[in-house]
VOLUMFI-628316 format. One record per residue (C-alpha): residue number from 1; residue in three letters; x, y, z; chain. Coordinates in Angstrom, 2 decimals, padded with zeros to 5 digits. Last residue first. Example, Ala and Ser with C-alpha at 12.3 -4.5 7.8 and 13.67 -1.06 7.14 Angstrom:
<sites>
+-----+--------+---------+---------+---------+--------+
| num | residu |      px |      py |      pz | chaine |
+-----+--------+---------+---------+---------+--------+
|   2 |    SER |  013.67 | -001.06 |  007.14 |      A |
|   1 |    ALA |  012.30 | -004.50 |  007.80 |      A |
+-----+--------+---------+---------+---------+--------+
</sites>
This chain:
<sites>
+-----+--------+---------+---------+---------+--------+
| num | residu |      px |      py |      pz | chaine |
+-----+--------+---------+---------+---------+--------+
| 351 |    UNK |  026.46 | -009.95 |  006.22 |      A |
| 350 |    UNK |  022.81 | -010.62 |  006.97 |      A |
| 349 |    UNK |  020.42 | -009.15 |  004.41 |      A |
| 348 |    UNK |  018.29 | -006.36 |  005.80 |      A |
| 347 |    UNK |  014.59 | -005.92 |  006.49 |      A |
| 346 |    UNK |  014.24 | -002.48 |  008.01 |      A |
| 345 |    UNK |  012.21 | -001.04 |  010.89 |      A |
| 344 |    UNK |  011.41 |  002.50 |  012.01 |      A |
| 343 |    UNK |  010.43 |  003.46 |  015.51 |      A |
| 342 |    UNK |  008.48 |  006.03 |  017.55 |      A |
| 341 |    UNK |  007.35 |  008.25 |  014.69 |      A |
| 340 |    UNK |  005.14 |  011.34 |  015.17 |      A |
| 339 |    UNK |  007.79 |  014.04 |  014.74 |      A |
| 338 |    UNK |  009.16 |  012.13 |  011.75 |      A |
| 337 |    UNK |  005.76 |  012.28 |  010.04 |      A |
| 336 |    UNK |  005.61 |  016.06 |  010.43 |      A |
| 335 |    UNK |  009.20 |  016.41 |  009.21 |      A |
| 334 |    UNK |  008.63 |  014.24 |  006.13 |      A |
| 333 |    UNK |  005.49 |  016.07 |  005.07 |      A |
| 332 |    UNK |  002.99 |  013.34 |  004.24 |      A |
| 331 |    UNK |  002.07 |  012.00 |  000.78 |      A |
| 330 |    UNK | -000.55 |  009.31 |  001.26 |      A |
| 329 |    UNK | -001.07 |  005.94 | -000.42 |      A |
| 328 |    UNK | -004.56 |  004.45 | -000.01 |      A |
| 327 |    UNK | -005.61 |  005.04 | -003.61 |      A |
| 326 |    UNK | -003.56 |  008.23 | -004.06 |      A |
| 325 |    UNK | -004.11 |  010.66 | -001.19 |      A |
| 324 |    UNK | -002.49 |  014.09 | -000.96 |      A |
| 323 |    UNK | -002.23 |  015.06 |  002.69 |      A |
| 322 |    UNK | -003.33 |  018.32 |  004.27 |      A |
| 321 |    UNK | -006.91 |  017.36 |  003.45 |      A |
| 320 |    UNK | -006.73 |  015.04 |  006.44 |      A |
| 319 |    UNK | -007.72 |  011.43 |  005.86 |      A |
| 318 |    UNK | -011.11 |  009.92 |  006.62 |      A |
| 317 |    UNK | -012.07 |  009.05 |  003.07 |      A |
| 316 |    UNK | -009.28 |  008.28 |  000.60 |      A |
| 315 |    UNK | -010.24 |  004.71 | -000.33 |      A |
| 314 |    UNK | -007.68 |  002.12 | -001.41 |      A |
| 313 |    UNK | -007.89 |  000.06 |  001.78 |      A |
| 312 |    UNK | -007.01 |  000.95 |  005.36 |      A |
| 311 |    UNK | -003.52 | -000.56 |  005.35 |      A |
| 310 |    UNK | -001.43 |  002.57 |  004.70 |      A |
| 309 |    UNK |  001.35 |  003.04 |  002.17 |      A |
| 308 |    UNK |  003.08 |  006.26 |  003.26 |      A |
| 307 |    UNK |  004.76 |  008.37 |  000.57 |      A |
| 306 |    UNK |  007.31 |  010.63 |  002.25 |      A |
| 305 |    UNK |  007.57 |  014.39 |  001.70 |      A |
| 304 |    UNK |  010.39 |  016.93 |  001.55 |      A |
| 303 |    UNK |  009.05 |  020.52 |  001.35 |      A |
| 302 |    UNK |  010.45 |  022.77 | -001.42 |      A |
| 301 |    UNK |  006.95 |  023.17 | -002.91 |      A |
| 300 |    UNK |  006.75 |  019.35 | -003.07 |      A |
| 299 |    UNK |  010.00 |  017.39 | -002.79 |      A |
| 298 |    UNK |  009.54 |  013.66 | -003.22 |      A |
| 297 |    UNK |  009.75 |  010.32 | -001.43 |      A |
| 296 |    UNK |  008.42 |  006.80 | -001.78 |      A |
| 295 |    UNK |  007.39 |  003.51 | -000.18 |      A |
| 294 |    UNK |  007.08 |  004.23 |  003.53 |      A |
| 293 |    UNK |  005.37 |  001.33 |  005.29 |      A |
| 292 |    UNK |  002.66 |  001.33 |  007.95 |      A |
| 291 |    UNK |  002.25 |  000.76 |  011.70 |      A |
| 290 |    UNK | -000.09 |  002.46 |  014.18 |      A |
| 289 |    UNK | -000.31 |  003.73 |  017.76 |      A |
| 288 |    UNK | -003.44 |  005.91 |  017.83 |      A |
| 287 |    UNK | -002.13 |  008.99 |  019.63 |      A |
| 286 |    UNK | -005.50 |  009.39 |  021.34 |      A |
| 285 |    UNK | -004.17 |  009.36 |  024.90 |      A |
| 284 |    UNK | -002.23 |  012.52 |  024.16 |      A |
| 283 |    UNK |  001.34 |  013.69 |  024.56 |      A |
| 282 |    UNK |  002.78 |  010.20 |  024.23 |      A |
| 281 |    UNK |  006.46 |  009.47 |  024.53 |      A |
| 280 |    UNK |  007.91 |  011.36 |  027.49 |      A |
| 279 |    UNK |  010.96 |  009.15 |  028.10 |      A |
| 278 |    UNK |  010.65 |  008.47 |  024.36 |      A |
| 277 |    UNK |  011.96 |  011.98 |  023.82 |      A |
| 276 |    UNK |  010.61 |  015.33 |  022.62 |      A |
| 275 |    UNK |  006.99 |  014.39 |  023.24 |      A |
| 274 |    UNK |  004.80 |  012.56 |  020.75 |      A |
| 273 |    UNK |  001.29 |  013.05 |  019.39 |      A |
| 272 |    UNK |  001.94 |  016.04 |  017.16 |      A |
| 271 |    UNK | -000.85 |  017.25 |  014.92 |      A |
| 270 |    UNK | -000.51 |  020.57 |  013.09 |      A |
| 269 |    UNK |  000.19 |  019.00 |  009.71 |      A |
| 268 |    UNK | -002.86 |  016.78 |  009.45 |      A |
| 267 |    UNK | -005.48 |  015.46 |  011.84 |      A |
| 266 |    UNK | -006.51 |  012.24 |  010.08 |      A |
| 265 |    UNK | -003.16 |  010.76 |  009.06 |      A |
| 264 |    UNK | -001.48 |  012.31 |  012.11 |      A |
| 263 |    UNK | -003.81 |  010.22 |  014.27 |      A |
| 262 |    UNK | -001.79 |  007.13 |  013.32 |      A |
| 261 |    UNK |  000.90 |  008.00 |  015.84 |      A |
| 260 |    UNK |  003.93 |  006.06 |  014.62 |      A |
| 259 |    UNK |  005.58 |  002.71 |  013.98 |      A |
| 258 |    UNK |  007.37 |  002.58 |  010.62 |      A |
| 257 |    UNK |  008.36 |  000.00 |  008.02 |      A |
| 256 |    UNK |  010.76 |  001.28 |  005.36 |      A |
| 255 |    UNK |  010.07 | -000.22 |  001.94 |      A |
| 254 |    UNK |  012.96 | -001.88 |  000.10 |      A |
| 253 |    UNK |  015.39 | -000.35 | -002.38 |      A |
| 252 |    UNK |  016.83 | -002.52 | -005.17 |      A |
| 251 |    UNK |  019.67 |  000.02 | -005.49 |      A |
| 250 |    UNK |  019.36 |  002.37 | -002.54 |      A |
| 249 |    UNK |  017.31 |  005.58 | -002.78 |      A |
| 248 |    UNK |  014.65 |  004.53 | -000.25 |      A |
| 247 |    UNK |  017.30 |  003.65 |  002.32 |      A |
| 246 |    UNK |  018.91 |  007.08 |  001.97 |      A |
| 245 |    UNK |  015.57 |  008.83 |  002.40 |      A |
| 244 |    UNK |  014.88 |  006.97 |  005.65 |      A |
| 243 |    UNK |  018.32 |  007.84 |  006.99 |      A |
| 242 |    UNK |  018.07 |  011.51 |  005.92 |      A |
| 241 |    UNK |  014.64 |  011.96 |  007.47 |      A |
| 240 |    UNK |  015.90 |  010.46 |  010.74 |      A |
| 239 |    UNK |  019.04 |  012.60 |  010.71 |      A |
| 238 |    UNK |  017.02 |  015.78 |  010.20 |      A |
| 237 |    UNK |  014.64 |  014.80 |  013.00 |      A |
| 236 |    UNK |  017.53 |  014.16 |  015.39 |      A |
| 235 |    UNK |  019.15 |  017.47 |  014.51 |      A |
| 234 |    UNK |  015.95 |  019.38 |  015.18 |      A |
| 233 |    UNK |  015.41 |  017.62 |  018.51 |      A |
| 232 |    UNK |  013.53 |  014.33 |  018.67 |      A |
| 231 |    UNK |  015.85 |  012.03 |  020.63 |      A |
| 230 |    UNK |  015.08 |  008.38 |  021.40 |      A |
| 229 |    UNK |  013.94 |  006.94 |  018.10 |      A |
| 228 |    UNK |  014.16 |  003.16 |  018.32 |      A |
| 227 |    UNK |  015.55 |  001.45 |  015.22 |      A |
| 226 |    UNK |  014.41 | -002.15 |  014.71 |      A |
| 225 |    UNK |  016.33 | -004.49 |  012.43 |      A |
| 224 |    UNK |  014.47 | -007.34 |  010.80 |      A |
| 223 |    UNK |  016.99 | -009.96 |  009.70 |      A |
| 222 |    UNK |  017.35 | -011.75 |  006.39 |      A |
| 221 |    UNK |  019.51 | -014.73 |  005.41 |      A |
| 220 |    UNK |  016.77 | -017.22 |  006.31 |      A |
| 219 |    UNK |  014.30 | -016.02 |  003.71 |      A |
| 218 |    UNK |  012.12 | -019.12 |  003.44 |      A |
| 217 |    UNK |  009.06 | -019.26 |  001.20 |      A |
| 216 |    UNK |  006.44 | -021.73 |  002.40 |      A |
| 215 |    UNK |  005.45 | -024.55 |  000.11 |      A |
| 214 |    UNK |  001.75 | -024.66 | -000.82 |      A |
| 213 |    UNK | -000.94 | -026.94 |  000.65 |      A |
| 212 |    UNK |  000.97 | -026.99 |  003.95 |      A |
| 211 |    UNK | -000.37 | -023.50 |  004.68 |      A |
| 210 |    UNK | -003.81 | -024.98 |  005.33 |      A |
| 209 |    UNK | -002.38 | -027.31 |  007.98 |      A |
| 208 |    UNK | -000.66 | -024.33 |  009.59 |      A |
| 207 |    UNK | -003.98 | -022.49 |  009.72 |      A |
| 206 |    UNK | -005.32 | -025.22 |  012.03 |      A |
| 205 |    UNK | -002.12 | -025.36 |  014.09 |      A |
| 204 |    UNK | -002.04 | -021.59 |  014.57 |      A |
| 203 |    UNK | -005.77 | -021.53 |  015.33 |      A |
| 202 |    UNK | -005.37 | -024.19 |  018.05 |      A |
| 201 |    UNK | -002.42 | -022.36 |  019.61 |      A |
| 200 |    UNK | -004.41 | -019.14 |  019.55 |      A |
| 199 |    UNK | -007.45 | -020.87 |  021.09 |      A |
| 198 |    UNK | -005.30 | -021.91 |  024.03 |      A |
| 197 |    UNK | -003.81 | -025.12 |  025.51 |      A |
| 196 |    UNK | -004.24 | -027.23 |  022.39 |      A |
| 195 |    UNK | -006.18 | -030.53 |  022.62 |      A |
| 194 |    UNK | -008.31 | -029.23 |  019.74 |      A |
| 193 |    UNK | -005.29 | -029.77 |  017.48 |      A |
| 192 |    UNK | -005.61 | -033.55 |  017.92 |      A |
| 191 |    UNK | -009.27 | -033.50 |  016.89 |      A |
| 190 |    UNK | -008.36 | -031.20 |  013.98 |      A |
| 189 |    UNK | -005.70 | -033.61 |  012.75 |      A |
| 188 |    UNK | -007.95 | -036.65 |  013.19 |      A |
| 187 |    UNK | -010.77 | -035.02 |  011.22 |      A |
| 186 |    UNK | -008.39 | -034.16 |  008.40 |      A |
| 185 |    UNK | -007.26 | -030.59 |  007.76 |      A |
| 184 |    UNK | -009.29 | -028.64 |  005.19 |      A |
| 183 |    UNK | -008.15 | -028.04 |  001.61 |      A |
| 182 |    UNK | -009.54 | -031.26 |  000.13 |      A |
| 181 |    UNK | -012.91 | -030.82 |  001.85 |      A |
| 180 |    UNK | -013.48 | -027.51 |  000.02 |      A |
| 179 |    UNK | -014.69 | -024.66 |  002.22 |      A |
| 178 |    UNK | -018.05 | -023.20 |  001.18 |      A |
| 177 |    UNK | -019.90 | -022.24 |  004.36 |      A |
| 176 |    UNK | -021.40 | -025.73 |  004.60 |      A |
| 175 |    UNK | -017.88 | -027.15 |  004.48 |      A |
| 174 |    UNK | -016.76 | -024.85 |  007.31 |      A |
| 173 |    UNK | -019.64 | -025.88 |  009.60 |      A |
| 172 |    UNK | -019.31 | -029.59 |  008.80 |      A |
| 171 |    UNK | -015.55 | -029.52 |  009.37 |      A |
| 170 |    UNK | -016.12 | -027.79 |  012.72 |      A |
| 169 |    UNK | -018.78 | -030.29 |  013.80 |      A |
| 168 |    UNK | -016.59 | -033.27 |  012.89 |      A |
| 167 |    UNK | -013.63 | -031.83 |  014.79 |      A |
| 166 |    UNK | -015.78 | -031.15 |  017.86 |      A |
| 165 |    UNK | -017.11 | -034.71 |  017.78 |      A |
| 164 |    UNK | -013.57 | -036.06 |  017.67 |      A |
| 163 |    UNK | -012.53 | -033.78 |  020.52 |      A |
| 162 |    UNK | -015.62 | -034.60 |  022.58 |      A |
| 161 |    UNK | -014.95 | -038.33 |  022.27 |      A |
| 160 |    UNK | -011.75 | -037.72 |  024.22 |      A |
| 159 |    UNK | -013.56 | -037.10 |  027.50 |      A |
| 158 |    UNK | -017.35 | -036.91 |  027.74 |      A |
| 157 |    UNK | -017.85 | -034.79 |  030.87 |      A |
| 156 |    UNK | -014.97 | -032.33 |  030.95 |      A |
| 155 |    UNK | -014.48 | -032.80 |  027.19 |      A |
| 154 |    UNK | -017.68 | -030.83 |  026.52 |      A |
| 153 |    UNK | -016.08 | -027.65 |  027.90 |      A |
| 152 |    UNK | -012.93 | -028.12 |  025.82 |      A |
| 151 |    UNK | -015.07 | -028.73 |  022.76 |      A |
| 150 |    UNK | -017.23 | -025.66 |  023.28 |      A |
| 149 |    UNK | -014.18 | -023.42 |  023.77 |      A |
| 148 |    UNK | -012.41 | -024.74 |  020.66 |      A |
| 147 |    UNK | -015.55 | -024.56 |  018.53 |      A |
| 146 |    UNK | -016.11 | -020.94 |  019.54 |      A |
| 145 |    UNK | -012.46 | -020.04 |  018.96 |      A |
| 144 |    UNK | -012.47 | -021.57 |  015.47 |      A |
| 143 |    UNK | -015.71 | -019.82 |  014.55 |      A |
| 142 |    UNK | -014.44 | -016.50 |  015.96 |      A |
| 141 |    UNK | -011.23 | -016.79 |  013.92 |      A |
| 140 |    UNK | -013.26 | -017.62 |  010.83 |      A |
| 139 |    UNK | -015.41 | -014.51 |  011.30 |      A |
| 138 |    UNK | -012.45 | -012.24 |  012.09 |      A |
| 137 |    UNK | -010.65 | -013.34 |  008.94 |      A |
| 136 |    UNK | -013.76 | -012.80 |  006.84 |      A |
| 135 |    UNK | -014.23 | -009.39 |  008.44 |      A |
| 134 |    UNK | -010.73 | -008.42 |  007.33 |      A |
| 133 |    UNK | -011.52 | -009.31 |  003.68 |      A |
| 132 |    UNK | -014.96 | -007.71 |  003.51 |      A |
| 131 |    UNK | -017.84 | -010.13 |  003.91 |      A |
| 130 |    UNK | -020.35 | -010.99 |  001.15 |      A |
| 129 |    UNK | -018.14 | -013.74 | -000.31 |      A |
| 128 |    UNK | -017.77 | -015.53 |  003.07 |      A |
| 127 |    UNK | -016.78 | -019.12 |  002.39 |      A |
| 126 |    UNK | -015.40 | -018.76 | -001.13 |      A |
| 125 |    UNK | -013.22 | -015.75 | -000.35 |      A |
| 124 |    UNK | -012.25 | -017.33 |  002.97 |      A |
| 123 |    UNK | -010.67 | -020.28 |  001.16 |      A |
| 122 |    UNK | -008.53 | -017.92 | -000.90 |      A |
| 121 |    UNK | -007.63 | -015.97 |  002.25 |      A |
| 120 |    UNK | -006.20 | -019.09 |  003.85 |      A |
| 119 |    UNK | -004.11 | -020.92 |  001.24 |      A |
| 118 |    UNK | -004.16 | -017.94 | -001.14 |      A |
| 117 |    UNK | -002.21 | -015.86 |  001.41 |      A |
| 116 |    UNK |  000.96 | -017.86 |  000.79 |      A |
| 115 |    UNK |  002.73 | -018.63 |  004.09 |      A |
| 114 |    UNK |  006.12 | -017.01 |  004.67 |      A |
| 113 |    UNK |  008.72 | -019.05 |  006.53 |      A |
| 112 |    UNK |  008.44 | -020.72 |  009.94 |      A |
| 111 |    UNK |  010.91 | -018.98 |  012.25 |      A |
| 110 |    UNK |  011.88 | -015.91 |  010.23 |      A |
| 109 |    UNK |  008.42 | -015.33 |  008.80 |      A |
| 108 |    UNK |  006.48 | -015.96 |  012.04 |      A |
| 107 |    UNK |  008.22 | -015.21 |  015.33 |      A |
| 106 |    UNK |  010.90 | -012.99 |  013.78 |      A |
| 105 |    UNK |  008.52 | -011.01 |  011.57 |      A |
| 104 |    UNK |  006.05 | -010.52 |  014.42 |      A |
| 103 |    UNK |  008.84 | -009.20 |  016.62 |      A |
| 102 |    UNK |  009.95 | -006.83 |  013.85 |      A |
| 101 |    UNK |  006.51 | -005.26 |  013.47 |      A |
| 100 |    UNK |  005.23 | -005.15 |  017.02 |      A |
|  99 |    UNK |  001.73 | -006.27 |  017.98 |      A |
|  98 |    UNK | -001.94 | -005.58 |  018.53 |      A |
|  97 |    UNK | -004.79 | -007.83 |  017.40 |      A |
|  96 |    UNK | -004.44 | -011.57 |  016.83 |      A |
|  95 |    UNK | -006.84 | -012.66 |  019.57 |      A |
|  94 |    UNK | -006.68 | -014.26 |  023.01 |      A |
|  93 |    UNK | -007.44 | -017.33 |  025.10 |      A |
|  92 |    UNK | -005.51 | -017.73 |  028.33 |      A |
|  91 |    UNK | -003.15 | -020.54 |  029.24 |      A |
|  90 |    UNK | -000.81 | -018.17 |  031.07 |      A |
|  89 |    UNK |  002.20 | -020.33 |  030.27 |      A |
|  88 |    UNK |  001.12 | -020.97 |  026.68 |      A |
|  87 |    UNK |  000.36 | -017.29 |  026.15 |      A |
|  86 |    UNK |  003.88 | -016.46 |  027.33 |      A |
|  85 |    UNK |  005.56 | -018.95 |  024.98 |      A |
|  84 |    UNK |  003.87 | -017.53 |  021.90 |      A |
|  83 |    UNK |  000.69 | -017.63 |  019.84 |      A |
|  82 |    UNK |  000.39 | -013.92 |  019.01 |      A |
|  81 |    UNK |  003.12 | -014.03 |  016.39 |      A |
|  80 |    UNK |  002.02 | -017.25 |  014.74 |      A |
|  79 |    UNK | -001.55 | -015.96 |  014.56 |      A |
|  78 |    UNK | -000.54 | -012.57 |  013.14 |      A |
|  77 |    UNK |  001.65 | -014.07 |  010.43 |      A |
|  76 |    UNK | -000.94 | -016.71 |  009.52 |      A |
|  75 |    UNK | -003.65 | -014.10 |  009.10 |      A |
|  74 |    UNK | -001.30 | -011.67 |  007.34 |      A |
|  73 |    UNK | -000.77 | -014.28 |  004.63 |      A |
|  72 |    UNK |  002.23 | -013.40 |  002.48 |      A |
|  71 |    UNK |  001.66 | -012.46 | -001.15 |      A |
|  70 |    UNK |  003.90 | -013.94 | -003.86 |      A |
|  69 |    UNK |  003.66 | -012.47 | -007.36 |      A |
|  68 |    UNK |  007.41 | -012.26 | -008.06 |      A |
|  67 |    UNK |  008.02 | -015.67 | -006.48 |      A |
|  66 |    UNK |  010.06 | -017.40 | -009.21 |      A |
|  65 |    UNK |  013.34 | -015.82 | -008.17 |      A |
|  64 |    UNK |  013.69 | -014.64 | -004.58 |      A |
|  63 |    UNK |  015.51 | -011.29 | -004.26 |      A |
|  62 |    UNK |  013.14 | -008.53 | -005.32 |      A |
|  61 |    UNK |  009.74 | -010.20 | -005.08 |      A |
|  60 |    UNK |  010.71 | -011.87 | -001.80 |      A |
|  59 |    UNK |  011.92 | -008.57 | -000.31 |      A |
|  58 |    UNK |  008.77 | -006.71 | -001.38 |      A |
|  57 |    UNK |  006.64 | -009.57 | -000.04 |      A |
|  56 |    UNK |  008.36 | -009.43 |  003.35 |      A |
|  55 |    UNK |  007.91 | -005.65 |  003.53 |      A |
|  54 |    UNK |  004.23 | -006.10 |  002.72 |      A |
|  53 |    UNK |  003.90 | -008.88 |  005.32 |      A |
|  52 |    UNK |  005.56 | -006.82 |  008.07 |      A |
|  51 |    UNK |  003.37 | -003.76 |  007.49 |      A |
|  50 |    UNK |  000.21 | -005.87 |  007.25 |      A |
|  49 |    UNK |  001.09 | -007.81 |  010.39 |      A |
|  48 |    UNK |  001.77 | -004.64 |  012.40 |      A |
|  47 |    UNK | -001.50 | -003.10 |  011.18 |      A |
|  46 |    UNK | -003.40 | -006.02 |  012.73 |      A |
|  45 |    UNK | -005.88 | -004.18 |  014.94 |      A |
|  44 |    UNK | -008.86 | -005.61 |  013.06 |      A |
|  43 |    UNK | -011.50 | -003.03 |  012.14 |      A |
|  42 |    UNK | -010.60 | -003.18 |  008.47 |      A |
|  41 |    UNK | -007.05 | -004.39 |  007.85 |      A |
|  40 |    UNK | -007.16 | -003.40 |  004.18 |      A |
|  39 |    UNK | -003.99 | -003.87 |  002.14 |      A |
|  38 |    UNK | -002.85 | -001.85 | -000.87 |      A |
|  37 |    UNK | -001.65 | -004.26 | -003.54 |      A |
|  36 |    UNK |  001.93 | -005.54 | -003.93 |      A |
|  35 |    UNK |  003.16 | -006.07 | -007.49 |      A |
|  34 |    UNK |  005.12 | -002.82 | -007.84 |      A |
|  33 |    UNK |  006.37 | -002.69 | -004.23 |      A |
|  32 |    UNK |  010.03 | -003.56 | -005.04 |      A |
|  31 |    UNK |  010.29 | -000.86 | -007.69 |      A |
|  30 |    UNK |  008.84 | -000.06 | -011.12 |      A |
|  29 |    UNK |  006.11 |  002.18 | -009.76 |      A |
|  28 |    UNK |  005.24 |  000.93 | -006.28 |      A |
|  27 |    UNK |  008.71 |  001.83 | -005.01 |      A |
|  26 |    UNK |  008.02 |  005.48 | -005.75 |      A |
|  25 |    UNK |  010.43 |  008.29 | -006.63 |      A |
|  24 |    UNK |  009.68 |  011.98 | -006.95 |      A |
|  23 |    UNK |  011.62 |  015.23 | -007.47 |      A |
|  22 |    UNK |  014.58 |  013.93 | -005.44 |      A |
|  21 |    UNK |  016.20 |  012.02 | -008.30 |      A |
|  20 |    UNK |  016.30 |  015.07 | -010.57 |      A |
|  19 |    UNK |  017.64 |  017.26 | -007.77 |      A |
|  18 |    UNK |  020.32 |  014.69 | -006.91 |      A |
|  17 |    UNK |  021.72 |  014.98 | -010.47 |      A |
|  16 |    UNK |  022.00 |  011.70 | -012.37 |      A |
|  15 |    UNK |  019.65 |  012.51 | -015.23 |      A |
|  14 |    UNK |  021.24 |  015.92 | -015.83 |      A |
|  13 |    UNK |  024.74 |  014.44 | -015.81 |      A |
|  12 |    UNK |  023.71 |  011.79 | -018.33 |      A |
|  11 |    UNK |  022.30 |  014.47 | -020.64 |      A |
|  10 |    UNK |  025.55 |  016.44 | -020.44 |      A |
|   9 |    UNK |  027.63 |  013.35 | -021.25 |      A |
|   8 |    UNK |  025.46 |  012.62 | -024.31 |      A |
|   7 |    UNK |  025.73 |  016.25 | -025.48 |      A |
|   6 |    UNK |  029.51 |  016.18 | -025.10 |      A |
|   5 |    UNK |  029.68 |  012.97 | -027.16 |      A |
|   4 |    UNK |  027.46 |  014.46 | -029.87 |      A |
|   3 |    UNK |  029.64 |  017.56 | -030.04 |      A |
|   2 |    UNK |  032.78 |  015.42 | -030.24 |      A |
|   1 |    UNK |  031.34 |  013.55 | -033.23 |      A |
+-----+--------+---------+---------+---------+--------+
</sites>
């Protein structure tokens, strides 16, 4: 009996050793990222929205019961982020490309709640079946912007009748493309939305009507904390790797969102796009500012590595041979990645 007890204790010690844990762990295999697919931003510069939405989904899947298969709309997130107080003041049309991870989370998810992707992307699947997912978003955004601009121009001569006519034309265009009348805003709602100051404000209101078809998920007790990386000496890099690793090993661990030089994905181990401090941030003009999430860690040939979930689809073309690619997930040397990071971001429960 004592021998069996000793054997059981020995087995438990082996399982719990740091070496055993450090061999390989992935949040997409039994963790918070298990039900979250690899995203594809295409040619749209919306990496920030994809990083923030994946982290949001991981948190919702982990801590919000009944929403284990929830997927947050990156289209709504990007639109709500880009439509802000400054764009209202300037009154200039714009797009949803380019942004900051935590800021987008605060302006969209934190303020309005997460919108289910099926309310927008589901409609786009029917409307543009031959388009890739990001191209569908771009197509609809262009259609909305075009109708907004045409309506505002027509209103100079025909007044309020232009807004009603513009709404009817937009509904007709979308219905012919395959949108269901029941999921579109009403004519009066679109006519009112066309009075918006910018195309971004109009798009936010239009997509907002679509999001009303399913309840938004609120995560009010969560904050997005941004960590700027000022010093990049040996000690600073070691601390950064340790902090990221520690967060990935927590119970109910969440992905770590990162901002970094995306060129490291294509150029490999020898690439370094950052200086030693953020006072001298970019060594080259081709740094390729990018955002992704870290979802795993391992030690390969005694070298610590992080698993980066990118948002360029499940393909492995275009990446450096230095990195092992697994359907859009890449194993990068932790030190090389750390040398190319400007920030990391965490969703944390308020205390």
